[in-house]
Every structure is written in C-alpha cells, then in structure tokens.
Backbone as a printed PyTorch tensor [residue, N CA C, xyz], in Angstrom:
tensor([[[160.5400, 109.6250, 130.5670],
         [161.2970, 108.7090, 129.7500],
         [162.5170, 108.2330, 130.5410]],

        [[162.7550, 106.9640, 130.5640],
         [163.8880, 106.3760, 131.2950],
         [165.1680, 106.5130, 130.4680]],

        [[166.2770, 106.8030, 131.1230],
         [167.5460, 106.9170, 130.3880],
         [168.0670, 105.5380, 129.9820]],

        [[168.9290, 105.5110, 128.9600],
         [169.5950, 104.2560, 128.5950],
         [170.5670, 103.8350, 129.6830]],

        [[171.2820, 104.8150, 130.2370],
         [172.2440, 104.5730, 131.3130],
         [172.0790, 105.6320, 132.3870]],

        [[172.3030, 105.2530, 133.6260],
         [172.3540, 106.2290, 134.7120],
         [173.4540, 105.8030, 135.6750]],

        [[174.0940, 106.7840, 136.2620],
         [175.1630, 106.4940, 137.2240],
         [174.7240, 106.9470, 138.6010]],

        [[175.1360, 106.1810, 139.5930],
         [174.7560, 106.4420, 140.9720],
         [176.0040, 106.4050, 141.8240]],

        [[176.0380, 107.2680, 142.8260],
         [177.1770, 107.3140, 143.7330],
         [176.7650, 107.0460, 145.1630]],

        [[177.4310, 107.7040, 146.0430],
         [177.3190, 107.4420, 147.4730],
         [175.9040, 107.5430, 148.0410]],

        [[174.9840, 108.1550, 147.3110],
         [173.6400, 108.3860, 147.8490],
         [172.9250, 107.1030, 148.2340]],

        [[173.1430, 106.0190, 147.5300],
         [172.3950, 104.8020, 147.8400],
         [173.0790, 103.9550, 148.9060]],

        [[174.1680, 104.4710, 149.4970],
         [174.8490, 103.7890, 150.6030],
         [175.0700, 104.7470, 151.7640]],

        [[174.2020, 105.7540, 151.8700],
         [174.2570, 106.7010, 152.9800],
         [175.6220, 107.3780, 153.1050]],

        [[176.2520, 107.6800, 151.9600],
         [177.5090, 108.4100, 151.9490],
         [178.7530, 107.5550, 151.8580]],

        [[178.6290, 106.2480, 151.9580],
         [179.8060, 105.3790, 151.8560],
         [180.2810, 105.2990, 150.4050]],

        [[181.5670, 105.0050, 150.2310],
         [182.1810, 104.9400, 148.8990],
         [181.6340, 103.7560, 148.1160]],

        [[180.7970, 104.0590, 147.1620],
         [180.2040, 103.0370, 146.3040],
         [179.6670, 103.7410, 145.0670]],

        [[179.5650, 103.0070, 143.9780],
         [178.9400, 103.5630, 142.7800],
         [178.3250, 102.4270, 141.9780]],

        [[177.4430, 102.7950, 141.0840],
         [176.7820, 101.8120, 140.2370],
         [176.3970, 102.4680, 138.9250]],

        [[176.4040, 101.6760, 137.8890],
         [175.8950, 102.0950, 136.5900],
         [174.7020, 101.1990, 136.3010]],

        [[173.5730, 101.8140, 136.0580],
         [172.3430, 101.0740, 135.7610],
         [171.9520, 101.3570, 134.3260]],

        [[171.4410, 100.3350, 133.6550],
         [171.0830, 100.5370, 132.2610],
         [169.8740,  99.7370, 131.8440]],

        [[169.3720, 100.1200, 130.7070],
         [168.2180,  99.4270, 130.1330],
         [168.6890,  98.1260, 129.4910]],

        [[167.7480,  97.2960, 129.1730],
         [168.0740,  96.0130, 128.5280],
         [168.8390,  96.2320, 127.2280]],

        [[168.5660,  97.3130, 126.5250],
         [169.2380,  97.5680, 125.2410],
         [170.7260,  97.8630, 125.4100]],

        [[171.1550,  98.2690, 126.5950],
         [172.5830,  98.5480, 126.8150],
         [173.3330,  97.3410, 127.3720]],

        [[172.6110,  96.3070, 127.7580],
         [173.2280,  95.1530, 128.4020],
         [174.2790,  94.4860, 127.5220]],

        [[174.0130,  94.3070, 126.2400],
         [174.9460,  93.6220, 125.3520],
         [176.2980,  94.3420, 125.3440]],

        [[176.2820,  95.6590, 125.2460],
         [177.5300,  96.4160, 125.2670],
         [178.2620,  96.2840, 126.5870]],

        [[177.5280,  96.2680, 127.6690],
         [178.1460,  96.1420, 128.9950],
         [178.7730,  94.7650, 129.1820]],

        [[178.2110,  93.7570, 128.5540],
         [178.7650,  92.4060, 128.6780],
         [180.1160,  92.2660, 127.9900]],

        [[180.4760,  93.2170, 127.1490],
         [181.7220,  93.1630, 126.3850],
         [182.9060,  93.8170, 127.1100]],

        [[182.6750,  94.4490, 128.2620],
         [183.7630,  95.1700, 128.9470],
         [183.9990,  94.5980, 130.3410]],

        [[185.1610,  94.9170, 130.8970],
         [185.4910,  94.5240, 132.2600],
         [185.7050,  95.7940, 133.0640]],

        [[185.1340,  95.8520, 134.2430],
         [185.2410,  97.0260, 135.1040],
         [185.7490,  96.5800, 136.4680]],

        [[186.6190,  97.3660, 137.0430],
         [187.0930,  97.1150, 138.4040],
         [187.1720,  98.4480, 139.1330]],

        [[187.4230,  98.4010, 140.4220],
         [187.5050,  99.6380, 141.1870],
         [188.2640,  99.4380, 142.4790]],

        [[188.6090, 100.5410, 143.1190],
         [189.4100, 100.5120, 144.3530],
         [188.6850,  99.8280, 145.5030]],

        [[187.3860, 100.0040, 145.5870],
         [186.6260,  99.4710, 146.7140],
         [185.7300,  98.3080, 146.2710]],

        [[186.1820,  97.5550, 145.3240],
         [185.3820,  96.5040, 144.7190],
         [184.7490,  95.5700, 145.7480]],

        [[185.5090,  95.1990, 146.7560],
         [185.0080,  94.2670, 147.7610],
         [184.7910,  94.9510, 149.1180]],

        [[184.4610,  96.2170, 149.1150],
         [184.2510,  96.9590, 150.3550],
         [182.9600,  96.5320, 151.0470]],

        [[183.0690,  95.6700, 152.0440],
         [181.8870,  95.1200, 152.7120],
         [181.0720,  96.1890, 153.4260]],

        [[181.7270,  97.1720, 154.0030],
         [181.0070,  98.1970, 154.7470],
         [180.0800,  98.9830, 153.8220]],

        [[180.5980,  99.3920, 152.6780],
         [179.7750, 100.1440, 151.7250],
         [178.6290,  99.2860, 151.1990]],

        [[178.9000,  98.0150, 150.9560],
         [177.8390,  97.1180, 150.4720],
         [176.7410,  96.9610, 151.5220]],

        [[177.1480,  96.7730, 152.7850],
         [176.1700,  96.6420, 153.8710],
         [175.3680,  97.9390, 154.0220]],

        [[176.0520,  99.0770, 153.9200],
         [175.3630, 100.3630, 154.0220],
         [174.3740, 100.5300, 152.8730]],

        [[174.7650, 100.1170, 151.6790],
         [173.8660, 100.2280, 150.5280],
         [172.6260,  99.3640, 150.7320]],

        [[172.8240,  98.1300, 151.1710],
         [171.6790,  97.2460, 151.3870],
         [170.7130,  97.8230, 152.4250]],

        [[171.2600,  98.3380, 153.5320],
         [170.3970,  98.8930, 154.5790],
         [169.7250, 100.1800, 154.1160]],

        [[170.4490, 101.0250, 153.3960],
         [169.8610, 102.2680, 152.8860],
         [168.7240, 101.9600, 151.9280]],

        [[168.9510, 101.0530, 150.9940],
         [167.9000, 100.6880, 150.0410],
         [166.6960, 100.0680, 150.7590]],

        [[166.9520,  99.3010, 151.8080],
         [165.8570,  98.7270, 152.6030],
         [165.0460,  99.8440, 153.2630]],

        [[165.7430, 100.8260, 153.8380],
         [165.0520, 101.9560, 154.4750],
         [164.2120, 102.7240, 153.4550]],

        [[164.7590, 102.9210, 152.2700],
         [164.0210, 103.6420, 151.2220],
         [162.7720, 102.8700, 150.8220]],

        [[162.8970, 101.5610, 150.6900],
         [161.7690, 100.7190, 150.2860],
         [160.7000, 100.5980, 151.3650]],

        [[161.1180, 100.4690, 152.6240],
         [160.1950, 100.0620, 153.6880],
         [159.7440, 101.1720, 154.6330]],

        [[160.3020, 102.3620, 154.5210],
         [159.9220, 103.4450, 155.4410],
         [159.6440, 104.7270, 154.6590]],

        [[159.2950, 105.7630, 155.3840],
         [159.0920, 107.0770, 154.7730],
         [160.3740, 107.9130, 154.8230]],

        [[161.4900, 107.2270, 154.8320],
         [162.8370, 107.8180, 154.9120],
         [163.0080, 109.0190, 153.9780]],

        [[162.7790, 108.8130, 152.6850],
         [163.0080, 109.8880, 151.7150],
         [162.0420, 111.0480, 151.9160]],

        [[160.8030, 110.7530, 152.1850],
         [159.8180, 111.8130, 152.3940],
         [160.1780, 112.6670, 153.6090]],

        [[160.6030, 112.0110, 154.7120],
         [161.0160, 112.7540, 155.9120],
         [162.2490, 113.5950, 155.6230]],

        [[163.1960, 113.0420, 154.8680],
         [164.4190, 113.7580, 154.5280],
         [164.1160, 115.0160, 153.7140]],

        [[163.2660, 114.8680, 152.7260],
         [162.8870, 116.0090, 151.8870],
         [162.1300, 117.0490, 152.7220]],

        [[161.2130, 116.6090, 153.5650],
         [160.4360, 117.5430, 154.4000],
         [161.3500, 118.2980, 155.3690]],

        [[162.2830, 117.5890, 155.9920],
         [163.2160, 118.2440, 156.9250],
         [164.1010, 119.2420, 156.2010]],

        [[164.6380, 118.8250, 155.0590],
         [165.4930, 119.7250, 154.2850],
         [164.7550, 120.9480, 153.8050]],

        [[163.5090, 120.7650, 153.3660],
         [162.7190, 121.9030, 152.8940],
         [162.3820, 122.8430, 154.0440]],

        [[162.0640, 122.2860, 155.1950],
         [161.7670, 123.1160, 156.3650],
         [162.9860, 123.9560, 156.7430]],

        [[164.1580, 123.3440, 156.7260],
         [165.3890, 124.0720, 157.0390],
         [165.6460, 125.1540, 156.0000]],

        [[165.5580, 124.7920, 154.7340],
         [165.8140, 125.7480, 153.6510],
         [164.8410, 126.9270, 153.7210]],

        [[163.5500, 126.6600, 153.8740],
         [162.5560, 127.7340, 153.9510],
         [162.7970, 128.6230, 155.1710]],

        [[163.1100, 127.9880, 156.2990],
         [163.3670, 128.7580, 157.5120],
         [164.5690, 129.6760, 157.3670]],

        [[165.6390, 129.1650, 156.7790],
         [166.8390, 129.9890, 156.5720],
         [166.5510, 131.1540, 155.6350]],

        [[165.7840, 130.8930, 154.5760],
         [165.4520, 131.9520, 153.6180],
         [164.6620, 133.0610, 154.3120]],

        [[163.6830, 132.6820, 155.1230],
         [162.8630, 133.6640, 155.8370],
         [163.6960, 134.4420, 156.8540]],

        [[164.5460, 133.7340, 157.5890],
         [165.3890, 134.4030, 158.5810],
         [166.3410, 135.3960, 157.9140]],

        [[166.9920, 134.9490, 156.8560],
         [167.9350, 135.8240, 156.1610],
         [167.2330, 137.1060, 155.7250]],

        [[166.0620, 136.9760, 155.1070],
         [165.3160, 138.1490, 154.6450],
         [164.9450, 139.0620, 155.8050]],

        [[164.5690, 138.4750, 156.9360],
         [164.1680, 139.3020, 158.0780],
         [165.3380, 140.0860, 158.6680]],

        [[166.5610, 139.6240, 158.3970],
         [167.7540, 140.3250, 158.8790],
         [168.4290, 141.1370, 157.7720]],

        [[167.8020, 141.2210, 156.6080],
         [168.3290, 142.0390, 155.5210],
         [169.3480, 141.3430, 154.6320]],

        [[169.3980, 140.0260, 154.6550],
         [170.3220, 139.2750, 153.8130],
         [169.5410, 138.5330, 152.7330]],

        [[170.2380, 138.2400, 151.6530],
         [169.6810, 137.3970, 150.6060],
         [170.5640, 136.1660, 150.4860]],

        [[169.9410, 135.0000, 150.5540],
         [170.6810, 133.7460, 150.4150],
         [170.4930, 133.1870, 149.0180]],

        [[171.5040, 132.4810, 148.5760],
         [171.4340, 131.6910, 147.3500],
         [171.6290, 130.2450, 147.7840]],

        [[170.5950, 129.4460, 147.6630],
         [170.6530, 128.0430, 148.0750],
         [170.5770, 127.1620, 146.8330]],

        [[171.5240, 126.2500, 146.7160],
         [171.5630, 125.3710, 145.5640],
         [171.5500, 123.9170, 146.0210]],

        [[171.2820, 123.0380, 145.0870],
         [171.3120, 121.6160, 145.3730],
         [169.9960, 121.1190, 145.9230]],

        [[169.8890, 119.7960, 146.0420],
         [168.6750, 119.2240, 146.6320],
         [168.5230, 119.6850, 148.0740]],

        [[167.2860, 119.7410, 148.5520],
         [167.0500, 120.2400, 149.9120],
         [167.7420, 119.3860, 150.9680]],

        [[168.0100, 118.1220, 150.6660],
         [168.6660, 117.2460, 151.6350],
         [170.1570, 117.5420, 151.7520]],

        [[170.7150, 118.2630, 150.7880],
         [172.1460, 118.5820, 150.8270],
         [172.4000, 119.9650, 150.2090]],

        [[171.7430, 120.9170, 150.7920],
         [171.8160, 122.2790, 150.2630],
         [173.1970, 122.8900, 150.4460]],

        [[173.5450, 123.7230, 149.5080],
         [174.7190, 124.5700, 149.6400],
         [174.1870, 125.9910, 149.7590]],

        [[174.6660, 126.7160, 150.7590],
         [174.0800, 128.0080, 151.0930],
         [175.1460, 129.0950, 151.0130]],

        [[174.8550, 130.1170, 150.2410],
         [175.7460, 131.2620, 150.1010],
         [174.9640, 132.5390, 150.3760]],

        [[175.6740, 133.5400, 150.8580],
         [175.1010, 134.8750, 150.9680],
         [175.2970, 135.5550, 149.6240]],

        [[174.2590, 136.2000, 149.1360],
         [174.3660, 136.9740, 147.9060],
         [175.3270, 138.1420, 148.1550]],

        [[176.0780, 138.5220, 147.1770],
         [177.0400, 139.6300, 147.2800],
         [178.0470, 139.3970, 148.4030]],

        [[178.6130, 138.2090, 148.4500],
         [179.6080, 137.8460, 149.4580],
         [180.7720, 137.1120, 148.7740]],

        [[181.4830, 137.8160, 147.8530],
         [182.4930, 137.1360, 147.0370],
         [183.6670, 136.5680, 147.8280]],

        [[183.9630, 137.1230, 148.9910],
         [185.0910, 136.6140, 149.7840],
         [184.6200, 135.7660, 150.9670]],

        [[183.3360, 135.4510, 151.0020],
         [182.7330, 134.5710, 152.0090],
         [182.8080, 135.1160, 153.4390]],

        [[183.0280, 136.4110, 153.6040],
         [183.1360, 136.9390, 154.9680],
         [181.8170, 136.8280, 155.7230]],

        [[180.6960, 137.0470, 155.0260],
         [179.4060, 136.8770, 155.6950],
         [179.1560, 135.4000, 155.9910]],

        [[179.4540, 134.5450, 155.0290],
         [179.2730, 133.1080, 155.2230],
         [180.1190, 132.5670, 156.3560]],

        [[181.3870, 132.9840, 156.3900],
         [182.2510, 132.5460, 157.4910],
         [181.7580, 133.1010, 158.8210]],

        [[181.3710, 134.3720, 158.8310],
         [180.8800, 134.9730, 160.0680],
         [179.6320, 134.2800, 160.5820]],

        [[178.7070, 133.9920, 159.6760],
         [177.4520, 133.3470, 160.0530],
         [177.6830, 131.9360, 160.5700]],

        [[178.5000, 131.1650, 159.8620],
         [178.7520, 129.7990, 160.3180],
         [179.5280, 129.8030, 161.6350]],

        [[180.4330, 130.7530, 161.8120],
         [181.1650, 130.8440, 163.0810],
         [180.2120, 131.1550, 164.2310]],

        [[179.2600, 132.0470, 163.9970],
         [178.2740, 132.3650, 165.0330],
         [177.4030, 131.1540, 165.3570]],

        [[177.0420, 130.3770, 164.3380],
         [176.2400, 129.1740, 164.5820],
         [177.0570, 128.1450, 165.3750]],

        [[178.3200, 127.9880, 165.0190],
         [179.1790, 127.0280, 165.7200],
         [179.3260, 127.4200, 167.1910]],

        [[179.4760, 128.7130, 167.4580],
         [179.5650, 129.1780, 168.8520],
         [178.3400, 128.7550, 169.6570]],

        [[177.2270, 128.5940, 168.9670],
         [175.9590, 128.2490, 169.6220],
         [175.6220, 126.7590, 169.5080]],

        [[176.5880, 125.9830, 169.0150],
         [176.4270, 124.5310, 169.0160],
         [175.8900, 123.8940, 167.7490]],

        [[175.7870, 124.6420, 166.6580],
         [175.3150, 124.0780, 165.3920],
         [176.4180, 124.2350, 164.3520]],

        [[176.8570, 123.0990, 163.7990],
         [177.9150, 123.1440, 162.7900],
         [177.3130, 123.3040, 161.4090]],

        [[177.6700, 124.3980, 160.7650],
         [177.3080, 124.6650, 159.3730],
         [178.6040, 124.9320, 158.6170]],

        [[178.5900, 124.7160, 157.3290],
         [179.7950, 124.9000, 156.5190],
         [179.6550, 126.1610, 155.6710]],

        [[180.7050, 126.9920, 155.5930],
         [180.5760, 128.2530, 154.8760],
         [180.5840, 128.1380, 153.3560]],

        [[181.0670, 127.0350, 152.7840],
         [181.1150, 126.9610, 151.3250],
         [181.0420, 125.5250, 150.7920]],

        [[180.3800, 124.6630, 151.4890],
         [180.2100, 123.2870, 151.0250],
         [178.7900, 122.8370, 151.3230]],

        [[178.3460, 121.8170, 150.6010],
         [177.0160, 121.2730, 150.8750],
         [176.9040, 120.8830, 152.3420]],

        [[175.7080, 121.0490, 152.8720],
         [175.3900, 120.5990, 154.2210],
         [174.3380, 119.5120, 154.1050]],

        [[174.4450, 118.5030, 154.9250],
         [173.6150, 117.3220, 154.7530],
         [172.6180, 117.1540, 155.8850]],

        [[171.3580, 116.9550, 155.5110],
         [170.3260, 116.5820, 156.4530],
         [170.2130, 115.0670, 156.3570]],

        [[170.1340, 114.4040, 157.4970],
         [170.0080, 112.9500, 157.4800],
         [168.6880, 112.5380, 158.1100]],

        [[168.3660, 111.2630, 157.9730],
         [167.1240, 110.7820, 158.5570],
         [167.1880, 110.7610, 160.0770]],

        [[168.3850, 110.9180, 160.6250],
         [168.5200, 110.9990, 162.0830],
         [168.0710, 112.3600, 162.6140]],

        [[168.0400, 113.3900, 161.7540],
         [167.5910, 114.7090, 162.1770],
         [166.0740, 114.7180, 162.3180]],

        [[165.6270, 115.1220, 163.4780],
         [164.1850, 115.2040, 163.7390],
         [163.6920, 116.6160, 163.4510]],

        [[162.3890, 116.7890, 163.4520],
         [161.8400, 118.1390, 163.2850],
         [162.2480, 119.0300, 164.4500]],

        [[162.4250, 118.4540, 165.6420],
         [162.9300, 119.2230, 166.7850],
         [164.3620, 119.6930, 166.5300]],

        [[165.1780, 118.8400, 165.9000],
         [166.5440, 119.2400, 165.5460],
         [166.5340, 120.4010, 164.5600]],

        [[165.6490, 120.3300, 163.5810],
         [165.5470, 121.4220, 162.5960],
         [165.1090, 122.7070, 163.2960]],

        [[164.1450, 122.6220, 164.1990],
         [163.6780, 123.8030, 164.9470],
         [164.8070, 124.3740, 165.7970]],

        [[165.5680, 123.5160, 166.4570],
         [166.6920, 123.9860, 167.2790],
         [167.7530, 124.6440, 166.4050]],

        [[168.0040, 124.0620, 165.2550],
         [168.9730, 124.6500, 164.3180],
         [168.5050, 126.0240, 163.8710]],

        [[167.2380, 126.1470, 163.5320],
         [166.7060, 127.4360, 163.0830],
         [166.7340, 128.4760, 164.1940]],

        [[166.5730, 128.0640, 165.4160],
         [166.6920, 129.0070, 166.5340],
         [168.1110, 129.5760, 166.5840]],

        [[169.0860, 128.7010, 166.4190],
         [170.4900, 129.1210, 166.4400],
         [170.8180, 129.9740, 165.2200]],

        [[170.3600, 129.5680, 164.0450],
         [170.7110, 130.3370, 162.8470],
         [170.0990, 131.7290, 162.8710]],

        [[168.9340, 131.8750, 163.4840],
         [168.3370, 133.2040, 163.6110],
         [169.2320, 134.1000, 164.4670]],

        [[169.7250, 133.5480, 165.5750],
         [170.6690, 134.2970, 166.4180],
         [171.9460, 134.6200, 165.6480]],

        [[172.4170, 133.6690, 164.8330],
         [173.6430, 133.8880, 164.0530],
         [173.4410, 134.9850, 163.0120]],

        [[172.2840, 135.0130, 162.3510],
         [171.9930, 136.0940, 161.4010],
         [172.0120, 137.4470, 162.1140]],

        [[171.3990, 137.5050, 163.2900],
         [171.3670, 138.7600, 164.0550],
         [172.7770, 139.2010, 164.4340]],

        [[173.6100, 138.2570, 164.8530],
         [174.9860, 138.5920, 165.2450],
         [175.7890, 139.0890, 164.0580]],

        [[175.6300, 138.4630, 162.9030],
         [176.3590, 138.8930, 161.7060],
         [175.8810, 140.2650, 161.2580]],

        [[174.5940, 140.5000, 161.3400],
         [174.0550, 141.8110, 160.9770],
         [174.6460, 142.8940, 161.8730]],

        [[174.7540, 142.6020, 163.1680],
         [175.2620, 143.5800, 164.1280],
         [176.7330, 143.9120, 163.9020]],

        [[177.5040, 142.9460, 163.4170],
         [178.9350, 143.1990, 163.2350],
         [179.3850, 143.0450, 161.7890]],

        [[178.4580, 143.2570, 160.8840],
         [178.7280, 143.0770, 159.4520],
         [179.9640, 143.8350, 158.9730]],

        [[180.1030, 145.0690, 159.3740],
         [181.2250, 145.8850, 158.9080],
         [182.5610, 145.4620, 159.5120]],

        [[182.5260, 144.7300, 160.6250],
         [183.7660, 144.2910, 161.2780],
         [184.2490, 142.9260, 160.7900]],

        [[183.4360, 142.2280, 160.0260],
         [183.8220, 140.8940, 159.5700],
         [184.9590, 140.9960, 158.5660]],

        [[185.9400, 140.1920, 158.7580],
         [187.0990, 140.1700, 157.8670],
         [187.0080, 138.9480, 156.9670]],

        [[187.4250, 139.0870, 155.7180],
         [187.4170, 137.9240, 154.8440],
         [188.4280, 136.8860, 155.3200]],

        [[188.1680, 135.6490, 155.0520],
         [189.0740, 134.5590, 155.3960],
         [190.3000, 134.6800, 154.4920]],

        [[191.4660, 134.9560, 155.0730],
         [192.6770, 135.2780, 154.3050],
         [193.0630, 134.1980, 153.3040]],

        [[193.0530, 132.9570, 153.7290],
         [193.4590, 131.8610, 152.8360],
         [192.4980, 131.7590, 151.6490]],

        [[191.2070, 131.8990, 151.9040],
         [190.2340, 131.8090, 150.8320],
         [190.3900, 132.9560, 149.8530]],

        [[190.6070, 134.1550, 150.3610],
         [190.8220, 135.3060, 149.4870],
         [192.0460, 135.0770, 148.6140]],

        [[193.1050, 134.4960, 149.2040],
         [194.3170, 134.1930, 148.4400],
         [194.0080, 133.1930, 147.3220]],

        [[193.2820, 132.1420, 147.6480],
         [192.9380, 131.1420, 146.6350],
         [192.0530, 131.7090, 145.5430]],

        [[191.0700, 132.5220, 145.9240],
         [190.1720, 133.1110, 144.9470],
         [190.9150, 134.0830, 144.0460]],

        [[191.9240, 134.7420, 144.5930],
         [192.7110, 135.6830, 143.8050],
         [193.5210, 135.0170, 142.7150]],

        [[193.8230, 133.7450, 142.8940],
         [194.6030, 133.0040, 141.8960],
         [193.7800, 132.6070, 140.6800]],

        [[192.4610, 132.6430, 140.7980],
         [191.6200, 132.1280, 139.7090],
         [190.9690, 133.2310, 138.9560]]])
C-alpha cells in the first residue's frame, strides 16, 4: 500500500543537502494551500547531484550493486567477529550500517577495532553509520575484510589493555 505522504532526504542526491515531500493525488489540494521554503532552496549542486543519482538509479544496477556490496561487508564482518569471539550488533540498511560490539557500553572495543583498521589503511567509525558507495568495488570490500580480520585479531589480543575513550565515557555518564 502506498503512503499518502513520504519524505525523502539526502539519499536521492548521493548525500548532498536536499529533501522532498512526495504525496498522492489526494494530498495535492492540501499542499497547494501552503508555502514552503528552505535554506538550500536554490542549491544547484544538490539539484545536479539529485538528477545524476536518480539517473544512475534508473539506468544502471547501482542500487543492486550497493546492496550486494553492503551485504557482503556486513556478512563478512559478522563471520569474522564470531571467529574471534566477538558478537556484533549491526543496524540500519546494509548500505549504511552502524556497527557495535555487543557488551561494549564504553565503546572501548569499538574504538580499539576501528583504530586497528585505521592503522592498516581502512577508515571505519566507532559509533556512527558507515557508508558503502557505488564507487566501492567487490575488490575494495575484500580488501576491507582482510584488514578488519586483522583488526579483530589485534583487539582480541589486547582486549584487556584497551581503555575506554575518556570523552565518550564522560558524555555517557551525563545521560
């Protein structure tokens, strides 16, 4: 069943600042009665990005490749974590997964793991969504998984020595 209204954000412009409200014909009359404006109303870059992104979605296998790459990464990380004795909690769409270590309230494992990956040339974020793009190839995903496996091993080896991120612990303590 189609919604009466749906809202869309940066996804249809490859991350650029843009939004849209789409509605059924039955909502059109109400929309004609209001005036809407925004900060980036005439942002040409976001408009151009939206047009090109929508073209890629229409004319290529862009979305299918993105989902396949994200799923391959997510599945690989889950298998690696288990093989090193960790449990991951992955949320969000596979194209922009957020990855946490189970039983890691102060993010010390997450920070340790991402730091180990960064040392090896792969940037991962310890507490924010990570984005797979259509520029990432299956070779890139394989290279990333090679690094993350090494990072899991390094964190396992020094698990007891990992210190929580002081600023994050302070912020978490306030809530």
